[in-house]
Backbone and ligand atoms as CSV (ligand in chain L), in Angstrom:
chain,resi,resn,atom,element,x,y,z
A,1,UNK,N,N,10.854,49.382,170.056
A,1,UNK,CA,C,11.046,49.507,168.607
A,1,UNK,C,C,9.875,48.907,167.854
A,2,UNK,N,N,9.645,49.457,166.678
A,2,UNK,CA,C,8.539,48.991,165.853
A,2,UNK,C,C,8.839,47.564,165.343
A,3,UNK,N,N,7.781,46.767,165.285
A,3,UNK,CA,C,7.926,45.406,164.751
A,3,UNK,C,C,7.842,45.467,163.231
A,4,UNK,N,N,8.748,44.791,162.557
A,4,UNK,CA,C,8.737,44.777,161.084
A,4,UNK,C,C,8.492,43.352,160.602
A,5,UNK,N,N,7.522,43.211,159.706
A,5,UNK,CA,C,7.212,41.910,159.130
A,5,UNK,C,C,7.394,42.015,157.619
A,6,UNK,N,N,8.028,41.045,157.030
A,6,UNK,CA,C,8.275,41.059,155.576
A,6,UNK,C,C,7.574,39.838,154.990
A,7,UNK,N,N,6.525,40.088,154.211
A,7,UNK,CA,C,5.689,38.980,153.734
A,7,UNK,C,C,5.515,39.042,152.209
A,8,UNK,N,N,5.069,37.915,151.659
A,8,UNK,CA,C,4.680,37.870,150.249
A,8,UNK,C,C,3.159,37.880,150.216
A,9,UNK,N,N,2.569,38.763,149.415
A,9,UNK,CA,C,1.107,38.759,149.362
A,9,UNK,C,C,0.554,39.903,148.533
A,10,UNK,N,N,-0.768,39.950,148.531
A,10,UNK,CA,C,-1.513,41.002,147.827
A,10,UNK,C,C,-1.924,42.034,148.875
A,11,UNK,N,N,-1.394,43.236,148.741
A,11,UNK,CA,C,-1.592,44.252,149.780
A,11,UNK,C,C,-3.072,44.610,149.960
A,12,UNK,N,N,-3.880,44.400,148.935
A,12,UNK,CA,C,-5.300,44.782,149.026
A,12,UNK,C,C,-6.075,43.903,150.014
A,13,UNK,N,N,-5.508,42.770,150.393
A,13,UNK,CA,C,-6.236,41.839,151.272
A,13,UNK,C,C,-5.900,42.062,152.753
A,14,UNK,N,N,-4.949,42.942,153.038
A,14,UNK,CA,C,-4.443,43.032,154.425
A,14,UNK,C,C,-5.379,43.826,155.342
A,15,UNK,N,N,-5.627,43.236,156.514
A,15,UNK,CA,C,-6.469,43.905,157.523
A,15,UNK,C,C,-5.551,44.683,158.466
A,16,UNK,N,N,-5.096,45.799,157.961
A,16,UNK,CA,C,-4.217,46.675,158.743
A,16,UNK,C,C,-4.898,48.037,158.820
A,17,UNK,N,N,-4.343,48.945,159.592
A,17,UNK,CA,C,-4.966,50.274,159.651
A,17,UNK,C,C,-4.783,51.017,158.341
A,18,UNK,N,N,-3.599,50.923,157.757
A,18,UNK,CA,C,-3.340,51.677,156.524
A,18,UNK,C,C,-2.496,50.863,155.565
A,19,UNK,N,N,-2.824,50.989,154.274
A,19,UNK,CA,C,-1.914,50.470,153.249
A,19,UNK,C,C,-1.414,51.654,152.430
A,20,UNK,N,N,-0.241,51.479,151.854
A,20,UNK,CA,C,0.362,52.538,151.037
A,20,UNK,C,C,0.232,52.135,149.577
A,21,UNK,N,N,-0.130,53.111,148.768
A,21,UNK,CA,C,-0.283,52.909,147.335
A,21,UNK,C,C,0.889,53.549,146.592
A,22,UNK,N,N,1.566,52.767,145.765
A,22,UNK,CA,C,2.624,53.307,144.889
A,22,UNK,C,C,1.930,53.977,143.714
A,23,UNK,N,N,1.604,55.247,143.908
A,23,UNK,CA,C,0.745,55.973,142.969
A,23,UNK,C,C,1.578,56.728,141.934
A,24,UNK,N,N,0.912,57.508,141.108
A,24,UNK,CA,C,1.594,58.484,140.249
A,24,UNK,C,C,1.064,59.862,140.647
A,25,UNK,N,N,1.633,60.923,140.082
A,25,UNK,CA,C,1.274,62.269,140.535
A,25,UNK,C,C,-0.163,62.653,140.174
A,26,UNK,N,N,-0.766,61.942,139.258
A,26,UNK,CA,C,-2.177,62.190,138.933
A,26,UNK,C,C,-3.125,61.743,140.047
A,27,UNK,N,N,-2.690,60.782,140.839
A,27,UNK,CA,C,-3.419,60.274,142.018
A,27,UNK,C,C,-4.808,59.711,141.707
A,28,UNK,N,N,-5.036,59.298,140.479
A,28,UNK,CA,C,-6.372,58.781,140.143
A,28,UNK,C,C,-6.337,57.330,139.679
A,29,UNK,N,N,-5.280,56.627,140.015
A,29,UNK,CA,C,-5.188,55.226,139.648
A,29,UNK,C,C,-4.236,55.017,138.490
A,30,UNK,N,N,-3.980,53.743,138.180
A,30,UNK,CA,C,-3.032,53.399,137.128
A,30,UNK,C,C,-2.905,51.901,137.061
A,31,UNK,N,N,-1.692,51.421,136.757
A,31,UNK,CA,C,-1.482,49.972,136.694
A,31,UNK,C,C,-0.882,49.455,137.981
A,32,UNK,N,N,-0.282,48.282,137.947
A,32,UNK,CA,C,0.432,47.711,139.082
A,32,UNK,C,C,-0.389,47.680,140.364
A,33,UNK,N,N,0.278,47.982,141.464
A,33,UNK,CA,C,-0.408,47.923,142.758
A,33,UNK,C,C,-1.502,49.001,142.845
A,34,UNK,N,N,-1.269,50.117,142.171
A,34,UNK,CA,C,-2.250,51.212,142.141
A,34,UNK,C,C,-3.563,50.710,141.511
A,35,UNK,N,N,-3.426,50.025,140.375
A,35,UNK,CA,C,-4.603,49.466,139.704
A,35,UNK,C,C,-5.308,48.439,140.579
A,36,UNK,N,N,-4.519,47.597,141.246
A,36,UNK,CA,C,-5.099,46.554,142.104
A,36,UNK,C,C,-5.858,47.190,143.273
A,37,UNK,N,N,-5.291,48.236,143.855
A,37,UNK,CA,C,-5.933,48.901,145.005
A,37,UNK,C,C,-7.236,49.556,144.557
A,38,UNK,N,N,-7.219,50.267,143.440
A,38,UNK,CA,C,-8.445,50.923,142.978
A,38,UNK,C,C,-9.504,49.891,142.571
A,39,UNK,N,N,-9.080,48.817,141.933
A,39,UNK,CA,C,-10.042,47.784,141.509
A,39,UNK,C,C,-10.716,47.167,142.738
A,40,UNK,N,N,-9.934,46.891,143.764
A,40,UNK,CA,C,-10.493,46.241,144.952
A,40,UNK,C,C,-11.292,47.218,145.815
A,41,UNK,N,N,-10.896,48.474,145.817
A,41,UNK,CA,C,-11.566,49.456,146.699
A,41,UNK,C,C,-12.868,49.977,146.099
A,42,UNK,N,N,-12.916,50.050,144.769
A,42,UNK,CA,C,-14.148,50.498,144.120
A,42,UNK,C,C,-14.244,52.007,143.960
A,43,UNK,N,N,-15.420,52.440,143.523
A,43,UNK,CA,C,-15.625,53.825,143.101
A,43,UNK,C,C,-15.461,54.829,144.253
A,44,UNK,N,N,-15.780,54.398,145.453
A,44,UNK,CA,C,-15.671,55.324,146.598
A,44,UNK,C,C,-14.243,55.857,146.714
A,45,UNK,N,N,-13.264,55.005,146.463
A,45,UNK,CA,C,-11.864,55.457,146.550
A,45,UNK,C,C,-11.549,56.426,145.413
A,46,UNK,N,N,-11.996,56.081,144.212
A,46,UNK,CA,C,-11.747,56.986,143.079
A,46,UNK,C,C,-12.366,58.357,143.360
A,47,UNK,N,N,-13.586,58.368,143.852
A,47,UNK,CA,C,-14.274,59.637,144.132
A,47,UNK,C,C,-13.505,60.460,145.169
A,48,UNK,N,N,-12.988,59.771,146.180
A,48,UNK,CA,C,-12.221,60.491,147.217
A,48,UNK,C,C,-10.921,61.053,146.645
A,49,UNK,N,N,-10.294,60.266,145.769
A,49,UNK,CA,C,-9.054,60.738,145.137
A,49,UNK,C,C,-9.356,61.951,144.252
A,50,UNK,N,N,-10.468,61.894,143.563
A,50,UNK,CA,C,-10.877,63.005,142.700
A,50,UNK,C,C,-11.023,64.283,143.523
A,51,UNK,N,N,-11.700,64.167,144.636
A,51,UNK,CA,C,-11.883,65.314,145.538
A,51,UNK,C,C,-10.542,65.847,146.034
A,52,UNK,N,N,-9.700,64.918,146.415
A,52,UNK,CA,C,-8.379,65.270,146.940
A,52,UNK,C,C,-7.593,66.079,145.903
A,53,UNK,N,N,-7.610,65.596,144.673
A,53,UNK,CA,C,-6.844,66.227,143.595
A,53,UNK,C,C,-7.345,67.643,143.313
A,54,UNK,N,N,-8.651,67.845,143.445
A,54,UNK,CA,C,-9.212,69.188,143.194
A,54,UNK,C,C,-8.613,70.213,144.152
A,55,UNK,N,N,-8.233,69.764,145.339
A,55,UNK,CA,C,-7.700,70.688,146.344
A,55,UNK,C,C,-6.187,70.891,146.256
A,56,UNK,N,N,-5.520,70.228,145.325
A,56,UNK,CA,C,-4.057,70.335,145.259
A,56,UNK,C,C,-3.623,71.384,144.236
A,57,UNK,N,N,-2.483,72.048,144.508
A,57,UNK,CA,C,-1.964,73.016,143.538
A,57,UNK,C,C,-1.726,72.305,142.196
A,58,UNK,N,N,-2.190,72.875,141.113
A,58,UNK,CA,C,-2.056,72.295,139.765
A,58,UNK,C,C,-2.838,70.993,139.589
A,59,UNK,N,N,-3.633,70.631,140.593
A,59,UNK,CA,C,-4.409,69.396,140.469
A,59,UNK,C,C,-3.559,68.141,140.405
A,60,UNK,N,N,-2.382,68.196,141.004
A,60,UNK,CA,C,-1.475,67.044,140.967
A,60,UNK,C,C,-0.766,66.850,142.291
A,61,UNK,N,N,-0.386,65.638,142.561
A,61,UNK,CA,C,0.445,65.360,143.714
A,61,UNK,C,C,1.911,65.547,143.362
A,62,UNK,N,N,2.758,65.491,144.409
A,62,UNK,CA,C,4.199,65.650,144.195
A,62,UNK,C,C,4.926,64.357,144.533
A,63,UNK,N,N,5.931,64.072,143.770
A,63,UNK,CA,C,6.773,62.896,144.044
A,63,UNK,C,C,7.351,63.003,145.461
A,64,UNK,N,N,7.250,61.922,146.211
A,64,UNK,CA,C,7.789,61.895,147.571
A,64,UNK,C,C,6.803,62.321,148.647
A,65,UNK,N,N,5.722,62.980,148.225
A,65,UNK,CA,C,4.683,63.344,149.201
A,65,UNK,C,C,3.739,62.149,149.402
A,66,UNK,N,N,2.866,62.226,150.399
A,66,UNK,CA,C,1.882,61.154,150.617
A,66,UNK,C,C,0.545,61.796,150.960
A,67,UNK,N,N,-0.524,61.216,150.440
A,67,UNK,CA,C,-1.877,61.794,150.540
A,67,UNK,C,C,-2.820,60.718,151.083
A,68,UNK,N,N,-3.595,61.084,152.084
A,68,UNK,CA,C,-4.447,60.085,152.750
A,68,UNK,C,C,-5.880,60.131,152.234
A,69,UNK,N,N,-6.444,58.950,152.058
A,69,UNK,CA,C,-7.894,58.822,151.808
A,69,UNK,C,C,-8.420,57.678,152.660
A,70,UNK,N,N,-9.754,57.531,152.626
A,70,UNK,CA,C,-10.369,56.323,153.165
A,70,UNK,C,C,-10.033,55.160,152.245
A,71,UNK,N,N,-10.724,54.032,152.471
A,71,UNK,CA,C,-10.278,52.822,151.773
A,71,UNK,C,C,-11.388,52.132,150.975
A,72,UNK,N,N,-12.526,52.783,150.795
A,72,UNK,CA,C,-13.595,52.143,150.023
A,72,UNK,C,C,-13.924,50.763,150.568
A,73,UNK,N,N,-13.941,49.772,149.690
A,73,UNK,CA,C,-14.303,48.395,150.099
A,73,UNK,C,C,-13.131,47.599,150.661
A,74,UNK,N,N,-11.970,48.201,150.758
A,74,UNK,CA,C,-10.812,47.448,151.276
A,74,UNK,C,C,-10.964,47.181,152.767
A,75,UNK,N,N,-10.311,46.136,153.272
A,75,UNK,CA,C,-10.418,45.836,154.711
A,75,UNK,C,C,-9.586,46.748,155.604
A,76,UNK,N,N,-8.759,47.612,155.033
A,76,UNK,CA,C,-7.985,48.551,155.857
A,76,UNK,C,C,-8.825,49.807,156.099
A,77,UNK,N,N,-8.295,50.738,156.866
A,77,UNK,CA,C,-9.040,51.985,157.160
A,77,UNK,C,C,-8.627,53.135,156.267
A,78,UNK,N,N,-7.351,53.186,155.948
A,78,UNK,CA,C,-6.830,54.297,155.148
A,78,UNK,C,C,-5.956,53.777,154.011
A,79,UNK,N,N,-5.925,54.579,152.938
A,79,UNK,CA,C,-4.912,54.365,151.893
A,79,UNK,C,C,-4.075,55.643,151.824
A,80,UNK,N,N,-2.757,55.484,151.874
A,80,UNK,CA,C,-1.851,56.619,151.704
A,80,UNK,C,C,-1.233,56.500,150.310
A,81,UNK,N,N,-1.541,57.487,149.472
A,81,UNK,CA,C,-1.106,57.451,148.087
A,81,UNK,C,C,0.193,58.230,147.973
A,82,UNK,N,N,1.246,57.562,147.538
A,82,UNK,CA,C,2.538,58.250,147.436
A,82,UNK,C,C,3.168,58.011,146.073
A,83,UNK,N,N,3.347,59.069,145.294
A,83,UNK,CA,C,4.029,58.907,144.019
A,83,UNK,C,C,5.529,58.734,144.238
A,84,UNK,N,N,6.056,57.575,143.891
A,84,UNK,CA,C,7.487,57.326,144.020
A,84,UNK,C,C,8.238,57.963,142.859
A,85,UNK,N,N,9.575,58.023,142.984
A,85,UNK,CA,C,10.379,58.571,141.885
A,85,UNK,C,C,10.498,57.579,140.740
A,86,UNK,N,N,10.528,58.118,139.519
A,86,UNK,CA,C,10.911,57.310,138.361
A,86,UNK,C,C,12.437,57.198,138.413
A,87,UNK,N,N,12.946,55.972,138.342
A,87,UNK,CA,C,14.396,55.795,138.438
A,87,UNK,C,C,15.065,56.187,137.129
A,88,UNK,N,N,16.030,57.088,137.232
A,88,UNK,CA,C,16.788,57.486,136.038
A,88,UNK,C,C,18.144,56.761,136.056
A,89,UNK,N,N,19.035,57.210,136.945
A,89,UNK,CA,C,20.354,56.578,137.019
A,89,UNK,C,C,20.908,56.596,138.444
A,90,UNK,N,N,20.043,56.986,139.401
A,90,UNK,CA,C,20.494,57.043,140.787
A,90,UNK,C,C,21.097,58.387,141.159
A,91,UNK,N,N,21.273,59.275,140.169
A,91,UNK,CA,C,21.870,60.590,140.449
A,91,UNK,C,C,20.866,61.720,140.238
A,92,UNK,N,N,19.606,61.384,140.317
A,92,UNK,CA,C,18.559,62.410,140.154
A,92,UNK,C,C,17.693,62.510,141.416
A,93,UNK,N,N,18.330,62.336,142.551
A,93,UNK,CA,C,17.629,62.487,143.817
A,93,UNK,C,C,16.651,61.358,144.108
A,94,UNK,N,N,16.823,60.226,143.432
A,94,UNK,CA,C,15.855,59.144,143.585
A,94,UNK,C,C,15.776,58.614,145.021
A,95,UNK,N,N,16.947,58.414,145.640
A,95,UNK,CA,C,16.952,57.812,146.987
A,95,UNK,C,C,16.261,58.725,148.002
A,96,UNK,N,N,16.512,60.026,147.887
A,96,UNK,CA,C,15.900,60.976,148.815
A,96,UNK,C,C,14.376,60.994,148.631
A,97,UNK,N,N,13.955,60.957,147.383
A,97,UNK,CA,C,12.520,60.982,147.107
A,97,UNK,C,C,11.852,59.679,147.557
A,98,UNK,N,N,12.531,58.566,147.342
A,98,UNK,CA,C,11.947,57.294,147.772
A,98,UNK,C,C,11.850,57.243,149.298
A,99,UNK,N,N,12.888,57.712,149.977
A,99,UNK,CA,C,12.856,57.767,151.447
A,99,UNK,C,C,11.707,58.660,151.914
A,100,UNK,N,N,11.482,59.764,151.195
A,100,UNK,CA,C,10.385,60.678,151.571
A,100,UNK,C,C,9.029,59.982,151.447
A,101,UNK,N,N,8.868,59.115,150.450
A,101,UNK,CA,C,7.609,58.363,150.310
A,101,UNK,C,C,7.323,57.554,151.575
A,102,UNK,N,N,8.357,56.869,152.065
A,102,UNK,CA,C,8.171,56.037,153.268
A,102,UNK,C,C,7.952,56.915,154.498
A,103,UNK,N,N,8.772,57.953,154.657
A,103,UNK,CA,C,8.671,58.800,155.851
A,103,UNK,C,C,7.339,59.560,155.879
A,104,UNK,N,N,6.924,60.098,154.736
A,104,UNK,CA,C,5.660,60.850,154.732
A,104,UNK,C,C,4.459,59.944,154.958
A,105,UNK,N,N,4.534,58.705,154.495
A,105,UNK,CA,C,3.453,57.743,154.764
A,105,UNK,C,C,3.406,57.411,156.256
A,106,UNK,N,N,4.576,57.223,156.851
A,106,UNK,CA,C,4.618,56.938,158.292
A,106,UNK,C,C,4.102,58.128,159.096
A,107,UNK,N,N,4.410,59.326,158.613
A,107,UNK,CA,C,3.906,60.534,159.295
A,107,UNK,C,C,2.379,60.564,159.259
A,108,UNK,N,N,1.794,60.252,158.116
A,108,UNK,CA,C,0.320,60.207,158.028
A,108,UNK,C,C,-0.234,59.144,158.973
A,109,UNK,N,N,0.459,58.032,159.072
A,109,UNK,CA,C,0.011,56.947,159.962
A,109,UNK,C,C,0.047,57.408,161.417
A,110,UNK,N,N,1.115,58.088,161.782
A,110,UNK,CA,C,1.219,58.596,163.156
A,110,UNK,C,C,0.105,59.603,163.449
A,111,UNK,N,N,-0.140,60.506,162.511
A,111,UNK,CA,C,-1.171,61.539,162.708
A,111,UNK,C,C,-2.555,60.919,162.913
A,112,UNK,N,N,-2.754,59.755,162.296
A,112,UNK,CA,C,-4.067,59.084,162.391
A,112,UNK,C,C,-4.077,57.985,163.449
A,113,UNK,N,N,-3.044,57.906,164.241
A,113,UNK,CA,C,-2.951,56.908,165.315
A,113,UNK,C,C,-3.058,55.483,164.785
A,114,UNK,N,N,-2.507,55.252,163.611
A,114,UNK,CA,C,-2.522,53.899,163.054
A,114,UNK,C,C,-1.534,53.017,163.836
A,115,UNK,N,N,-1.974,51.791,164.122
A,115,UNK,CA,C,-1.060,50.852,164.795
A,115,UNK,C,C,-0.292,50.011,163.788
A,116,UNK,N,N,-0.913,49.822,162.615
A,116,UNK,CA,C,-0.261,48.966,161.617
A,116,UNK,C,C,-0.351,49.597,160.239
A,117,UNK,N,N,0.711,49.425,159.462
A,117,UNK,CA,C,0.774,50.006,158.111
A,117,UNK,C,C,1.534,49.032,157.224
A,118,UNK,N,N,1.038,48.880,155.985
A,118,UNK,CA,C,1.702,47.972,155.040
A,118,UNK,C,C,2.161,48.745,153.809
A,119,UNK,N,N,3.382,48.468,153.387
A,119,UNK,CA,C,3.979,49.104,152.205
A,119,UNK,C,C,4.185,48.080,151.090
A,120,UNK,N,N,3.939,48.484,149.837
A,120,UNK,CA,C,4.438,47.684,148.720
A,120,UNK,C,C,5.877,48.131,148.430
A,121,UNK,N,N,6.523,47.498,147.465
A,121,UNK,CA,C,7.894,47.902,147.106
A,121,UNK,C,C,7.795,49.079,146.130
A,122,UNK,N,N,7.665,50.280,146.708
A,122,UNK,CA,C,7.407,51.505,145.927
A,122,UNK,C,C,8.501,51.726,144.869
A,123,UNK,N,N,8.066,52.105,143.695
A,123,UNK,CA,C,8.945,52.465,142.553
A,123,UNK,C,C,9.662,51.289,141.888
A,124,UNK,N,N,9.501,50.072,142.401
A,124,UNK,CA,C,10.317,48.962,141.846
A,124,UNK,C,C,9.649,48.228,140.686
A,125,UNK,N,N,8.453,48.680,140.293
A,125,UNK,CA,C,7.773,48.074,139.147
A,125,UNK,C,C,7.965,48.935,137.917
A,126,UNK,N,N,6.879,49.558,137.485
A,126,UNK,CA,C,6.895,50.427,136.295
A,126,UNK,C,C,7.970,51.507,136.403
A,127,UNK,N,N,8.222,52.021,137.590
A,127,UNK,CA,C,9.164,53.133,137.752
A,127,UNK,C,C,10.635,52.711,137.780
A,128,UNK,N,N,10.885,51.398,137.764
A,128,UNK,CA,C,12.219,50.890,137.443
A,128,UNK,C,C,13.327,51.036,138.465
A,129,UNK,N,N,12.985,51.272,139.720
A,129,UNK,CA,C,14.026,51.427,140.751
A,129,UNK,C,C,14.647,50.048,141.015
A,130,UNK,N,N,15.962,49.932,140.988
A,130,UNK,CA,C,16.579,48.625,141.269
A,130,UNK,C,C,16.128,48.107,142.644
A,131,UNK,N,N,15.722,46.843,142.663
A,131,UNK,CA,C,15.014,46.332,143.850
A,131,UNK,C,C,15.851,46.325,145.125
A,132,UNK,N,N,17.110,45.912,145.024
A,132,UNK,CA,C,17.932,45.828,146.239
A,132,UNK,C,C,18.206,47.230,146.794
A,133,UNK,N,N,18.472,48.162,145.895
A,133,UNK,CA,C,18.718,49.546,146.348
A,133,UNK,C,C,17.464,50.140,146.980
A,134,UNK,N,N,16.327,49.891,146.358
A,134,UNK,CA,C,15.060,50.399,146.902
A,134,UNK,C,C,14.783,49.781,148.273
A,135,UNK,N,N,15.101,48.505,148.414
A,135,UNK,CA,C,14.850,47.817,149.692
A,135,UNK,C,C,15.702,48.423,150.797
A,136,UNK,N,N,16.943,48.775,150.478
A,136,UNK,CA,C,17.816,49.392,151.490
A,136,UNK,C,C,17.270,50.751,151.917
A,137,UNK,N,N,16.804,51.534,150.952
A,137,UNK,CA,C,16.210,52.841,151.288
A,137,UNK,C,C,14.969,52.641,152.154
A,138,UNK,N,N,14.117,51.695,151.762
A,138,UNK,CA,C,12.862,51.449,152.491
A,138,UNK,C,C,13.160,51.025,153.934
A,139,UNK,N,N,14.043,50.066,154.095
A,139,UNK,CA,C,14.327,49.525,155.433
A,139,UNK,C,C,15.026,50.571,156.306
A,140,UNK,N,N,15.951,51.316,155.734
A,140,UNK,CA,C,16.656,52.346,156.509
A,140,UNK,C,C,15.675,53.402,156.998
A,141,UNK,N,N,14.778,53.818,156.119
A,141,UNK,CA,C,13.828,54.881,156.489
A,141,UNK,C,C,12.893,54.409,157.593
A,142,UNK,N,N,12.408,53.180,157.458
A,142,UNK,CA,C,11.503,52.652,158.497
A,142,UNK,C,C,12.253,52.498,159.817
A,143,UNK,N,N,13.479,51.995,159.734
A,143,UNK,CA,C,14.246,51.769,160.967
A,143,UNK,C,C,14.517,53.085,161.692
A,144,UNK,N,N,14.738,54.151,160.940
A,144,UNK,CA,C,15.105,55.432,161.563
A,144,UNK,C,C,13.908,56.287,161.954
A,145,UNK,N,N,12.720,55.920,161.492
A,145,UNK,CA,C,11.566,56.791,161.748
A,145,UNK,C,C,11.108,56.660,163.206
A,146,UNK,N,N,10.846,57.793,163.858
A,146,UNK,CA,C,10.401,57.723,165.256
A,146,UNK,C,C,8.920,57.336,165.360
A,147,UNK,N,N,8.660,56.047,165.426
A,147,UNK,CA,C,7.268,55.571,165.524
A,147,UNK,C,C,6.807,55.616,166.975
A,148,UNK,N,N,5.604,56.083,167.183
A,148,UNK,CA,C,4.994,56.081,168.520
A,148,UNK,C,C,3.697,55.295,168.475
A,149,UNK,N,N,2.711,55.795,167.689
A,149,UNK,CA,C,1.449,55.075,167.524
A,149,UNK,C,C,1.665,53.789,166.724
A,150,UNK,N,N,2.467,53.883,165.696
A,150,UNK,CA,C,2.680,52.729,164.810
A,150,UNK,C,C,3.486,51.655,165.546
A,151,UNK,N,N,2.881,50.456,165.637
A,151,UNK,CA,C,3.536,49.349,166.319
A,151,UNK,C,C,4.089,48.319,165.340
A,152,UNK,N,N,3.452,48.274,164.143
A,152,UNK,CA,C,3.860,47.237,163.209
A,152,UNK,C,C,3.925,47.773,161.781
A,153,UNK,N,N,5.037,47.528,161.123
A,153,UNK,CA,C,5.206,47.885,159.711
A,153,UNK,C,C,5.364,46.595,158.920
A,154,UNK,N,N,4.533,46.453,157.901
A,154,UNK,CA,C,4.606,45.264,157.038
A,154,UNK,C,C,5.147,45.684,155.680
A,155,UNK,N,N,6.168,44.996,155.216
A,155,UNK,CA,C,6.591,45.128,153.819
A,155,UNK,C,C,5.883,44.004,153.073
A,156,UNK,N,N,4.916,44.373,152.242
A,156,UNK,CA,C,4.124,43.375,151.527
A,156,UNK,C,C,4.657,43.265,150.102
A,157,UNK,N,N,5.464,42.250,149.874
A,157,UNK,CA,C,6.098,42.064,148.561
A,157,UNK,C,C,5.200,41.183,147.703
A,158,UNK,N,N,5.340,41.334,146.393
A,158,UNK,CA,C,4.398,40.652,145.502
A,158,UNK,C,C,4.939,39.325,144.986
A,159,UNK,N,N,6.213,39.040,145.264
A,159,UNK,CA,C,6.789,37.754,144.854
A,159,UNK,C,C,7.766,37.304,145.938
A,160,UNK,N,N,8.042,35.997,145.941
A,160,UNK,CA,C,8.978,35.485,146.951
A,160,UNK,C,C,10.384,36.041,146.720
A,161,UNK,N,N,10.697,36.286,145.450
A,161,UNK,CA,C,12.007,36.874,145.130
A,161,UNK,C,C,12.145,38.257,145.752
A,162,UNK,N,N,11.084,39.055,145.631
A,162,UNK,CA,C,11.113,40.408,146.223
A,162,UNK,C,C,11.200,40.326,147.746
A,163,UNK,N,N,10.494,39.369,148.314
A,163,UNK,CA,C,10.520,39.194,149.776
A,163,UNK,C,C,11.943,38.889,150.236
A,164,UNK,N,N,12.627,38.024,149.498
A,164,UNK,CA,C,14.007,37.655,149.863
A,164,UNK,C,C,14.910,38.892,149.798
A,165,UNK,N,N,14.687,39.739,148.805
A,165,UNK,CA,C,15.514,40.954,148.653
A,165,UNK,C,C,15.305,41.894,149.846
A,166,UNK,N,N,14.048,42.093,150.238
A,166,UNK,CA,C,13.767,43.001,151.358
A,166,UNK,C,C,14.304,42.406,152.666
A,167,UNK,N,N,14.160,41.081,152.820
A,167,UNK,CA,C,14.676,40.440,154.045
A,167,UNK,C,C,16.189,40.618,154.142
A,168,UNK,N,N,16.860,40.454,153.014
A,168,UNK,CA,C,18.324,40.630,153.019
A,168,UNK,C,C,18.698,42.060,153.402
A,169,UNK,N,N,17.959,43.023,152.857
A,169,UNK,CA,C,18.249,44.435,153.163
A,169,UNK,C,C,18.026,44.711,154.650
A,170,UNK,N,N,16.947,44.174,155.192
A,170,UNK,CA,C,16.624,44.383,156.609
A,170,UNK,C,C,17.694,43.753,157.497
A,171,UNK,N,N,18.061,42.522,157.180
A,171,UNK,CA,C,19.050,41.829,158.006
A,171,UNK,C,C,20.415,42.517,157.934
A,172,UNK,N,N,20.760,43.014,156.774
A,172,UNK,CA,C,22.052,43.713,156.631
A,172,UNK,C,C,22.100,44.942,157.532
A,173,UNK,N,N,20.987,45.610,157.692
A,173,UNK,CA,C,20.957,46.811,158.541
A,173,UNK,C,C,21.069,46.454,160.017
A,174,UNK,N,N,20.508,45.299,160.407
A,174,UNK,CA,C,20.535,44.913,161.815
A,174,UNK,C,C,21.948,44.620,162.298
A,175,UNK,N,N,22.811,44.187,161.379
A,175,UNK,CA,C,24.160,43.824,161.802
A,175,UNK,C,C,25.123,45.008,161.762
A,176,UNK,N,N,24.621,46.139,161.304
A,176,UNK,CA,C,25.501,47.327,161.201
A,176,UNK,C,C,25.732,47.965,162.553
L,1,AR6,N1,N,0.179,43.855,146.270
L,1,AR6,C1,C,1.463,44.137,146.597
L,1,AR6,N2,N,2.395,44.508,145.700
L,1,AR6,C2,C,2.005,44.588,144.415
L,1,AR6,C3,C,0.674,44.319,143.984
L,1,AR6,C4,C,-0.261,43.928,144.978
L,1,AR6,N3,N,-1.528,43.668,144.696
L,1,AR6,N4,N,0.623,44.513,142.631
L,1,AR6,C5,C,1.847,44.882,142.232
L,1,AR6,N5,N,2.689,44.928,143.303
L,1,AR6,P1,P,4.208,49.306,140.519
L,1,AR6,P2,P,5.787,51.787,140.760
L,1,AR6,C6,C,4.113,45.274,143.364
L,1,AR6,O1,O,4.549,49.172,139.083
L,1,AR6,O2,O,7.004,51.111,140.244
L,1,AR6,C7,C,1.340,52.442,138.334
L,1,AR6,O3,O,0.783,52.421,137.049
L,1,AR6,C8,C,4.964,45.149,142.127
L,1,AR6,O4,O,5.349,43.799,141.919
L,1,AR6,O5,O,2.821,49.025,140.955
L,1,AR6,O6,O,5.896,52.651,141.968
L,1,AR6,C9,C,1.074,53.747,139.052
L,1,AR6,O7,O,-0.168,54.306,138.699
L,1,AR6,C10,C,6.159,46.018,142.497
L,1,AR6,O8,O,7.061,45.294,143.332
L,1,AR6,O9,O,4.568,50.790,141.085
L,1,AR6,C11,C,2.215,54.598,138.608
L,1,AR6,O10,O,1.957,55.194,137.344
L,1,AR6,C12,C,5.529,47.125,143.356
L,1,AR6,O11,O,4.202,46.675,143.652
L,1,AR6,C13,C,3.363,53.616,138.464
L,1,AR6,O12,O,2.760,52.362,138.215
L,1,AR6,C14,C,5.467,48.480,142.692
L,1,AR6,O13,O,5.205,48.347,141.301
L,1,AR6,C15,C,4.141,53.511,139.741
L,1,AR6,O14,O,5.227,52.646,139.550
């Protein structure tokens, strides 16, 4: 089984094979973790995202999909950009779309033979997804995904409070 680590930290500093970016459908940067990743990675990442977007239908990404680029100046090898769902009320397919963000990122990691991948708490900032519910979706999806190349999944939370929420969600699943 894949090893799961739940830590508090800045995802841009992690020396892993891939980090996941909680992006928007424009895929060209924004605030929150997206802004931090682009600021730390530099222009090379923006240029790659620009190229990527030119090749997409309508010049936009889709919610729940994941798109791979290199990592510019970051210490990781790849960035997987995944637009999470904007939380409405839980009855607009949010959980399915959030699960797709995690699963599609893991699929990209497998395709690239990544051994390690780090996720932020997708959709739980600007997009307003309730943190405990999002953590359950994230942990369930990772637990159920058939990892082969991927040996380690890191949930990189930005506060100790968020870390505690993800740890609780993970532990609750282990006892089921
Ligand atoms: N490392 C790890 N986690 C972080 C970092 C960091 N450096 N910075 C913030 N977080 P958000 P969303 C956490 O708002 O809700 C952007 O403008 C943060 O505390 O970044 O998916 C995009 O361009 C929170 O737990 O992403 C989109 O427009 C988590 O990352 C929109 O926001 C996600 O918060 C996406 O909204």
